[in-house]
C-alpha positions as CSV (number, residue, x, y, z in Angstrom):
1,X,0.0,-2.5,-31.1
2,X,-0.8,1.1,-31.9
3,X,-2.0,4.4,-30.5
4,X,-5.2,6.0,-31.9
5,X,-8.5,7.4,-30.8
6,X,-10.7,4.7,-32.3
7,X,-12.5,3.2,-29.3
8,X,-15.7,1.3,-28.7
9,X,-18.6,2.9,-26.8
10,X,-18.0,0.5,-23.8
11,X,-14.3,1.4,-23.8
12,X,-15.2,5.1,-23.6
13,X,-17.7,4.5,-20.8
14,X,-15.1,2.5,-18.8
15,X,-12.4,5.2,-19.4
16,X,-14.8,7.9,-18.3
17,X,-15.7,5.9,-15.2
18,X,-12.0,5.5,-14.3
19,X,-11.6,9.3,-14.7
20,X,-14.5,9.9,-12.3
21,X,-13.0,7.4,-9.8
22,X,-9.6,9.2,-10.0
23,X,-11.2,12.6,-9.4
24,X,-13.0,11.0,-6.4
25,X,-9.8,9.8,-4.9
26,X,-7.7,12.9,-5.7
27,X,-10.3,15.4,-4.5
28,X,-12.6,13.8,-1.9
29,X,-10.6,10.9,-0.4
30,X,-7.4,13.0,-0.4
31,X,-9.2,15.8,1.4
32,X,-10.4,13.5,4.2
33,X,-7.1,11.6,4.6
34,X,-5.2,14.9,4.9
35,X,-7.4,16.2,7.8
36,X,-5.1,15.0,10.6
37,X,-1.9,16.3,9.0
38,X,-3.6,19.7,8.4
39,X,-4.9,19.8,12.0
40,X,-1.5,18.8,13.4
41,X,0.4,21.4,11.3
42,X,-2.0,24.2,12.3
43,X,-1.9,23.4,16.0
44,X,1.8,22.9,16.2
45,X,2.2,26.4,14.9
46,X,0.1,27.6,17.8
47,X,1.8,26.4,21.1
48,X,-0.6,25.9,24.1
49,X,-1.0,29.1,26.1
50,X,-1.3,29.3,29.9
51,X,-4.9,29.4,31.1
52,X,-6.6,30.4,34.4
53,X,-9.3,27.8,34.1
54,X,-9.1,24.9,36.6
55,X,-9.3,21.4,35.4
56,X,-10.1,17.9,36.9
57,X,-8.3,14.9,35.5
58,X,-10.0,11.5,36.0
59,X,-7.7,8.4,35.7
60,X,-9.2,4.9,35.4
61,X,-6.9,2.3,37.0
62,X,-7.3,-1.5,37.1
63,X,-4.5,-3.8,38.3
64,X,-1.8,-1.6,36.7
65,X,0.0,0.1,39.6
66,X,3.4,0.4,37.8
67,X,1.9,2.2,34.8
68,X,-0.3,4.2,37.1
69,X,2.7,5.5,39.0
70,X,4.4,6.5,35.7
71,X,1.4,8.3,34.5
72,X,0.9,10.2,37.8
73,X,4.6,11.3,37.5
74,X,3.7,12.8,34.1
75,X,0.5,14.5,35.4
76,X,2.0,15.9,38.6
77,X,4.8,17.7,36.7
78,X,2.5,19.4,34.1
79,X,3.2,23.0,33.3
80,X,-0.1,24.7,34.1
81,X,-0.8,28.0,35.7
82,X,-4.4,27.3,37.0
83,X,-5.3,24.8,39.7
84,X,-5.9,21.2,38.6
85,X,-6.7,18.0,40.5
86,X,-6.2,14.3,39.7
87,X,-8.8,11.8,40.7
88,X,-7.7,8.1,40.4
89,X,-10.7,5.8,40.2
90,X,-9.5,2.4,41.4
91,X,-11.4,-0.5,39.9
92,X,-10.5,-3.6,41.9
93,X,-6.8,-2.6,41.7
94,X,-6.1,-4.1,45.2
95,X,-3.6,-2.4,47.5
96,X,-0.9,-1.7,44.9
97,X,-2.8,1.1,43.2
98,X,-4.0,2.5,46.5
99,X,-0.4,2.5,47.9
100,X,0.8,4.4,44.8
101,X,-1.8,7.1,45.2
102,X,-1.5,7.3,49.0
103,X,2.3,7.7,48.8
104,X,2.2,10.4,46.2
105,X,-0.7,12.3,47.8
106,X,1.4,12.9,50.8
107,X,3.4,15.3,48.7
108,X,0.7,16.4,46.3
109,X,-2.5,17.8,47.7
110,X,-4.2,17.8,44.3
111,X,-4.1,14.0,44.1
112,X,-6.9,11.8,45.5
113,X,-8.6,8.5,44.9
114,X,-12.1,6.9,44.8
115,X,-13.2,3.3,44.2
116,X,-15.6,1.3,42.1
117,X,-17.6,-0.9,44.4
118,X,-16.6,-4.5,44.1
119,X,-20.3,-5.6,44.2
120,X,-21.2,-3.5,41.1
121,X,-22.3,-6.1,38.5
122,X,-24.3,-6.2,35.3
123,X,-23.1,-2.7,34.2
124,X,-19.9,-1.4,32.6
125,X,-17.3,-0.9,35.3
126,X,-15.3,1.6,33.1
127,X,-18.4,3.7,32.6
128,X,-19.3,3.5,36.3
129,X,-15.7,4.6,37.1
130,X,-15.9,7.6,34.8
131,X,-19.3,8.6,36.3
132,X,-17.9,8.3,39.9
133,X,-14.9,10.4,38.8
134,X,-17.0,13.1,37.3
135,X,-19.2,13.2,40.4
136,X,-16.1,13.6,42.5
137,X,-14.6,16.4,40.3
138,X,-14.5,19.8,41.8
139,X,-13.9,21.7,38.6
140,X,-16.3,22.2,35.6
141,X,-14.0,20.7,33.0
142,X,-12.7,17.1,33.0
143,X,-10.0,15.3,31.1
144,X,-10.1,11.5,31.0
145,X,-7.1,9.0,30.8
146,X,-6.4,5.4,31.6
147,X,-3.6,4.3,33.8
148,X,-1.9,2.7,30.8
149,X,-1.4,6.2,29.2
150,X,1.9,8.1,29.1
151,X,2.1,11.7,28.2
152,X,4.6,13.0,25.7
153,X,4.8,16.6,27.0
154,X,4.5,18.6,30.2
155,X,2.1,20.8,28.2
156,X,-0.5,18.0,27.6
157,X,-2.9,19.6,30.1
158,X,-2.5,23.1,28.5
159,X,-3.0,21.6,25.0
160,X,-6.1,19.6,25.9
161,X,-7.6,22.6,27.8
162,X,-7.2,25.2,25.1
163,X,-11.0,25.6,25.2
164,X,-12.7,24.4,28.4
165,X,-16.2,24.9,26.9
166,X,-15.8,22.3,24.2
167,X,-15.7,18.6,23.9
168,X,-12.0,17.9,23.1
169,X,-11.1,14.9,21.1
170,X,-7.4,13.9,21.5
171,X,-5.3,11.2,20.0
172,X,-3.9,8.1,21.6
173,X,-1.4,5.7,20.1
174,X,-1.1,2.0,21.0
175,X,2.6,1.6,22.0
176,X,4.2,-1.8,23.0
177,X,6.6,-2.3,25.8
178,X,10.3,-2.3,24.8
179,X,10.6,-6.1,24.8
180,X,7.2,-6.9,23.2
181,X,6.2,-7.0,19.5
182,X,4.7,-4.0,17.9
183,X,1.5,-4.0,15.8
184,X,1.9,-5.2,12.2
185,X,2.0,-2.6,9.4
186,X,-1.5,-3.5,8.4
187,X,-2.8,-3.0,12.0
188,X,-1.0,0.4,12.1
189,X,-2.5,1.5,8.8
190,X,-6.0,0.4,10.0
191,X,-5.6,2.2,13.3
192,X,-4.6,5.3,11.3
193,X,-7.6,4.8,9.0
194,X,-9.9,4.6,12.0
195,X,-8.5,7.8,13.5
196,X,-8.5,9.6,10.1
197,X,-12.2,8.8,9.6
198,X,-13.5,10.3,12.9
199,X,-11.0,13.2,12.8
200,X,-12.0,14.1,9.2
201,X,-15.7,13.9,10.3
202,X,-15.1,16.2,13.2
203,X,-13.2,18.6,11.0
204,X,-16.2,18.6,8.7
205,X,-18.4,19.5,11.7
206,X,-19.9,16.0,11.9
207,X,-18.3,14.6,15.1
208,X,-19.4,11.1,16.1
209,X,-16.6,9.4,18.1
210,X,-13.1,9.8,19.7
211,X,-10.8,7.8,21.9
212,X,-11.6,7.2,25.6
213,X,-7.9,7.2,26.3
214,X,-7.6,11.0,25.7
215,X,-10.7,13.1,25.8
216,X,-12.2,16.0,27.7
217,X,-15.6,17.6,28.1
218,X,-17.5,19.9,30.6
219,X,-19.1,18.0,33.4
220,X,-22.3,19.9,32.7
221,X,-22.4,18.3,29.3
222,X,-22.0,14.8,30.7
223,X,-24.8,15.2,33.2
224,X,-27.1,17.2,30.9
225,X,-27.1,14.1,28.6
226,X,-27.6,11.7,31.5
227,X,-24.1,10.3,31.2
228,X,-23.9,6.7,30.0
229,X,-27.6,6.0,30.6
230,X,-28.9,3.6,28.0
231,X,-25.5,1.9,27.4
232,X,-24.5,0.7,30.8
233,X,-25.3,-2.9,29.7
234,X,-22.5,-2.6,27.1
235,X,-18.9,-3.0,28.2
236,X,-17.8,-0.5,25.6
237,X,-19.3,2.6,23.9
238,X,-17.8,5.3,26.2
239,X,-15.7,6.6,23.3
240,X,-18.2,6.2,20.4
241,X,-21.9,5.9,21.4
242,X,-21.5,8.4,24.2
243,X,-19.4,10.8,22.2
244,X,-21.9,10.6,19.4
245,X,-24.6,11.5,21.9
246,X,-22.9,14.6,23.4
247,X,-21.2,16.1,20.4
248,X,-22.6,18.8,18.0
249,X,-21.0,20.8,15.2
250,X,-20.7,23.7,17.6
251,X,-19.3,22.1,20.8
252,X,-16.5,19.8,19.5
253,X,-12.9,20.4,18.6
254,X,-10.0,18.1,17.7
255,X,-6.6,18.4,19.4
256,X,-3.6,16.8,17.6
257,X,-0.7,19.0,18.6
258,X,2.5,17.3,19.5
259,X,2.0,18.3,23.2
260,X,-1.4,16.6,23.3
261,X,-0.3,13.2,22.1
262,X,-0.8,10.2,24.4
263,X,0.8,6.7,24.3
264,X,-1.2,3.7,25.4
265,X,1.6,1.5,26.9
266,X,0.7,-2.1,26.9
267,X,2.4,-5.5,27.1
268,X,0.6,-6.8,24.0
269,X,-0.1,-4.1,21.5
270,X,-1.6,-6.5,19.0
271,X,-4.1,-7.9,21.5
272,X,-5.2,-4.5,22.6
273,X,-5.7,-3.5,18.9
274,X,-7.8,-6.6,18.4
275,X,-9.9,-6.0,21.4
276,X,-10.6,-2.4,20.5
277,X,-11.4,-3.2,16.9
278,X,-13.9,-6.0,17.7
279,X,-15.5,-3.8,20.4
280,X,-15.9,-0.8,18.1
281,X,-17.3,-2.9,15.3
282,X,-20.0,-4.1,17.7
283,X,-20.9,-0.7,19.2
284,X,-20.4,1.2,15.9
285,X,-23.3,-0.4,14.1
286,X,-25.6,2.5,15.0
287,X,-23.1,5.3,14.4
288,X,-23.3,7.5,11.3
289,X,-21.7,6.1,8.1
290,X,-18.9,8.0,6.4
291,X,-18.8,6.5,2.9
292,X,-15.9,8.5,1.5
293,X,-13.4,6.9,3.9
294,X,-15.3,3.6,4.3
295,X,-15.3,2.9,0.5
296,X,-11.8,4.2,-0.2
297,X,-10.2,0.7,-0.4
298,X,-13.0,-0.5,-2.6
299,X,-12.6,2.5,-4.9
300,X,-9.0,1.4,-5.4
301,X,-10.1,-2.1,-6.3
302,X,-12.8,-0.8,-8.6
303,X,-10.4,1.6,-10.3
304,X,-8.0,-1.3,-10.9
305,X,-10.7,-3.5,-12.3
306,X,-12.1,-0.8,-14.6
307,X,-8.6,0.2,-15.9
308,X,-7.8,-3.4,-16.7
309,X,-11.2,-4.0,-18.4
310,X,-10.9,-0.8,-20.5
311,X,-7.3,-1.7,-21.6
312,X,-8.3,-5.2,-22.5
313,X,-11.3,-4.1,-24.6
314,X,-9.1,-1.5,-26.5
315,X,-6.3,-4.0,-27.2
316,X,-4.1,-3.7,-29.3
317,X,-4.7,0.0,-29.1
318,X,-2.4,1.1,-26.2
319,X,-3.9,4.6,-25.8
320,X,-6.4,3.5,-23.2
321,X,-3.9,1.4,-21.4
322,X,-1.5,4.3,-21.1
323,X,-4.3,6.7,-19.9
324,X,-5.5,4.1,-17.4
325,X,-1.9,3.7,-16.1
326,X,-1.5,7.4,-15.7
327,X,-4.8,7.7,-13.8
328,X,-4.1,4.7,-11.5
329,X,-0.6,6.0,-10.7
330,X,-2.1,9.4,-10.0
331,X,-4.5,7.9,-7.5
332,X,-1.8,5.8,-5.8
333,X,0.9,8.5,-5.6
334,X,-1.5,11.2,-4.2
335,X,-3.1,8.8,-1.7
336,X,0.2,7.3,-0.6
337,X,1.9,10.7,0.1
338,X,-1.2,12.0,1.9
339,X,-1.6,8.9,4.0
340,X,2.1,8.9,4.9
341,X,1.8,12.5,6.2
342,X,-1.3,11.8,8.3
343,X,0.1,8.5,9.6
344,X,3.1,10.4,11.0
345,X,0.8,13.1,12.5
346,X,-1.2,10.3,14.3
347,X,1.8,8.3,15.5
348,X,1.2,5.4,13.1
349,X,3.8,6.0,10.3
350,X,3.4,3.9,7.2
351,X,5.9,3.9,4.4
352,X,4.7,5.5,1.2
353,X,5.3,2.5,-0.9
354,X,3.4,0.1,1.4
355,X,0.2,2.3,1.7
356,X,-1.5,1.1,-1.5
357,X,-0.9,-2.6,-1.0
358,X,-2.1,-2.4,2.6
359,X,-5.2,-0.5,1.6
360,X,-6.0,-3.2,-1.0
361,X,-5.7,-5.8,1.7
362,X,-7.7,-3.8,4.3
363,X,-11.3,-4.9,3.2
364,X,-10.4,-8.6,3.8
365,X,-8.7,-7.7,7.1
366,X,-11.8,-5.8,8.2
367,X,-14.2,-8.5,7.2
368,X,-12.4,-10.9,9.6
369,X,-13.0,-8.6,12.5
370,X,-16.5,-7.7,11.5
371,X,-17.4,-11.4,11.6
372,X,-15.6,-11.8,14.9
373,X,-17.6,-9.0,16.5
374,X,-20.8,-10.9,15.6
375,X,-19.7,-14.4,16.4
376,X,-20.1,-14.1,20.2
377,X,-22.3,-11.1,21.0
378,X,-22.6,-11.9,24.7
379,X,-19.0,-10.9,25.2
380,X,-19.9,-7.3,24.6
381,X,-22.5,-7.2,27.3
382,X,-22.1,-6.9,31.1
383,X,-24.7,-9.5,31.9
384,X,-23.5,-12.2,34.3
385,X,-25.2,-15.6,34.7
386,X,-26.2,-16.3,38.3
387,X,-24.5,-19.3,39.8
388,X,-26.8,-22.2,40.8
389,X,-26.7,-23.1,44.4
């Protein structure tokens, strides 16, 4: 074993390729991964200011009266100087959701309710509910939530309404009930990866999706783009296909301040994660590709393979092996620290030491869900077979 500069041409090519891959990770990938942490730091330094612009809040509720009551408690105690109204769209929630709204509306004149017709079939009930909510809204700017959401601050409304002329993309974190299991570390990293991808794209002025659990836009923008026309036959798509249709580099902003954060409270966090992932794989096939983030795990695998190959070809010369180890460690340390910070900003903290192993597993994890999204395509549509008489 020795250290010298006598290398074969192939070894030099492989070492050069590893250097380029390292620069790709340290510069491009790191820049994208750091986007949520940068945005959170910047917005936390600028607390939401009171505004005189009225806002409508549309809440989609379906068989979840207890969670609806908790959310309405959060909404009705918001610190907001301008008028705001809350419209609950009850989708076959029975009397329980109606009772909650009726009882609270006796003390709060800004709370009211509408219904999704029970006979509405062969179209997305969630999209129909949102459409009905926007048509019922009195004010020109609307914020959207689901009944499962919980707000972390009485300034949520002020934070999400910083600019009432823009499409506002907020963040929502899947949170289990106290006595139910949380998502696995791999699921949390993947959820963070998904959010990082669309947040980084929006920060680069290429918005294409958000989360339907925490989003706002002018009603005029919704109706100018014909709402959900063209995708009503799909159960999902309200937070990716529709957002991709209405957003432009000039009309979209991301809101990640501590005040704007929303928790999605659910009895089975893992099941909700699976449902959302499979759904987004199906609807996301026509969305823009973002190769820097999409290929990041593969770049780590390729870097590892190139480093091993170059070291093996140069053996027993350890110069290449030492250089390869330095470059690989540089990639891993930079990416792990950056990912850890953005994971915290998004509400999906991942330990620095587990980031790289989880990223290496991620392609196989994603393949499983990609195949699942294609195995039963009919589940993504609203078509219903007519019963034979």
